[in-house]
N, C-alpha and C positions, 0 to 999 in steps of 0.2 A: 639916798639910795640904800636899800637894805640888801645885804648879802645872805640873809637867812633864807634857807630853802627847806621845804617840807620833805619828809621821808618818802612820800609817794612820788616825788619827782626825780629821785636818784636811785641808782641800783645799789644793792648790798655789796659789802666788801667780800672778796673771795675768801674761801676757807684757808688757803695757805697764809694769807696775811693775818687772818684771825689767830692761827696757830703761832705765828711770829709775834703777834701782840700779846699772847698769853705768856710766851717766854719773856718778853719785855716786862710784863707785869710781875712775874716771879723775881726777876732781877731787880726791879724797882722796889719791891717789898724788902728784899735783902738790903738794898742800898739805903732805904728809908730807916730801917732798923739800925743799921750801922751808923748812919748820920746822927740819929737821935741818941744812941748809946755812947758812941765814941766822940761825937762832936760836942756834946754837952759837958764832957769832962773838962774841957778848956774853958768855955764860957757858953752860956745858954744861947746867946745871940748867934754865935758861929754855928752851933748845932742846928738851929732853926733855919739859918741861911743855907746850910748844906742840905737840908731836907727839902728845899723848894724844888730842886730838879726832879727827884723821884716822885714828888707829889704831882707835878705837872705831867710827867710821863704816865702816871696812874690815871690822872684825869682824862687823858686822851685814849689810853689803851683799854681800860676796863669797859667802857661802853661798846667798843669795837668787838671785844671778846664775847660779851653777853648778848648784844642786840644785832651786831653786824653793821652798825652805823656809827659814825664818829659823833662827838658832842655837837649840839645844835650850832654852836659858833663856827665849827669847822665843816658844816655840811656843804658849803660852797666849793670845797676842794674836790668833791666827787663829780664824775661826769653824769650827764643826763641819761635817762633810760633809753 
């Protein structure tokens, strides 16, 4: 059973959520930069592990900001038109 849904079957995410996702993107970029700069001072592995959370947030939020739809893996979370 596949949970993948096409874009024409779901409605776009509202503008207020897209603005909120752009704020999350800015905070995630700052967090990613901080994790890479300050986390790698101790060891490279801890810096990369700390960078995983901002990367996942960016993976989810950037498509929402620019297209209005989440990544294809998360399309099932939206309601039908």
